C-alpha positions, 0 to 999 in steps of 0.5 A, a space after each residue: 913203926 914208920 916202915 910198918 905204916 908204909 907197908 900196912 897203911 891201907 889196913 891201918 886206915 880201915 881199922 881206924 874207921 872201925 875203931 872210931 865208931 866203936 870208941 864213939 859208942 863206948 864213950 857215949 855209954 860211959 857218959 850216959 852212965 855217969 850222968 844218969 845211973 843211980 850207982 854212978 851218983 853214989 860215987 865220990 865227986 872226984 871219981 865222977 869227974 875222972 870218969 866223965 873226963 875220960 868219956 869226954 876225951 874218948 868221945 873227942 878222939 872218936 869224933 875226930 877219927 870219924 870226921 877223918 874216916 868219913 871225910 878226906 880219908 874215906 876213899 882210902 878206907 873204901 879202897 882198902 875194903 875192896 882190896 881186902 875182899 879181893 885178895 886171894 881172888 883173880 885180879 880184875 882185868 886192867 887195860 892200859 896203853 904203853 907210854 911209848 907207842 900207845 900200844 894197848 896191853 892188858 894185865 892178862 898179857 902177863 899171865 905166867 909172870 908175877 906182876 907188880 902194878 904200881 899206880 902213881 902220878 907225876 904230882 906225887 913226890 913219894 911216887 917219883 921217889 919210888 920209881 927208881 926203886 921199882 926200876 931196880 926191882 924189875 932189873 933184879 928179878 925180871 929173869 926170875 919171872 917178875 914184871 913191874 908195871 907202872 900206871 898213871 891216869 895222866 897223859 903219856 907226854 906228861 909222864 914220859 920225861 919222868 919215866 925216862 929218867 926214873 924208871 926206863 926199864 919197867 913196863 910203863 902205861 897210862 889209863 883213863 881211870 883205875 876202874 875198880 880202884 877208886 883211889 882218887 888222889 891217894 898214891 902210890 898204890 902197889 898190887 902184886 899179882 901171882 903167875 895165875 892172875 890172883 891178887 896176892 898183896 897190896 901196899 899203900 905209900 912208897 916202899 923200900 926195896 927190901 919191902 918190895 922184895 919180901 912181898 914178891 919172893 913168895 910168888 916167884 
């Protein structure tokens, strides 16, 4: 279950939002029926209490989900929707500067390669835990056409020390913002772009080496 959530967290987040709204509506219908329907009034007192309790519990769970979905988790849900809509279409251009040297690079520079783009930050423990995994992945599959790109919206000097020790072999860059991906403080996010520049996969949360392998192999 933990591995499933790590690999499909963004999809799960989007469904939580939809499910919370659906459960709210269903719970309100149940409560209205118990309170005002003549047929419900003919039930035994015990049955009415049981159904009313189920409706109240469902409403409580749904309201909690709505608060989370439209509150602190809202950017994650929004990003999941954007990515769901873009999978199978050309990935938007991403412009960044290399941590070493500050040379400007673009996602399109790697056309013909499979590109795994990891969005991370130094303040994010899962991100730092994941960097050596990405470094290993890049080393293992670079000869088969994989390029691993790590991007942060922090200053290069802030990211440099971490990258030197954790991911020295990957293509490491900085951006002013992630542009079309409004991920805010949700990290890490990982995208897989195929050799033709089409967005094929996305993942939220740190991943195991084997999970990355399973995502990139179909496109190598």
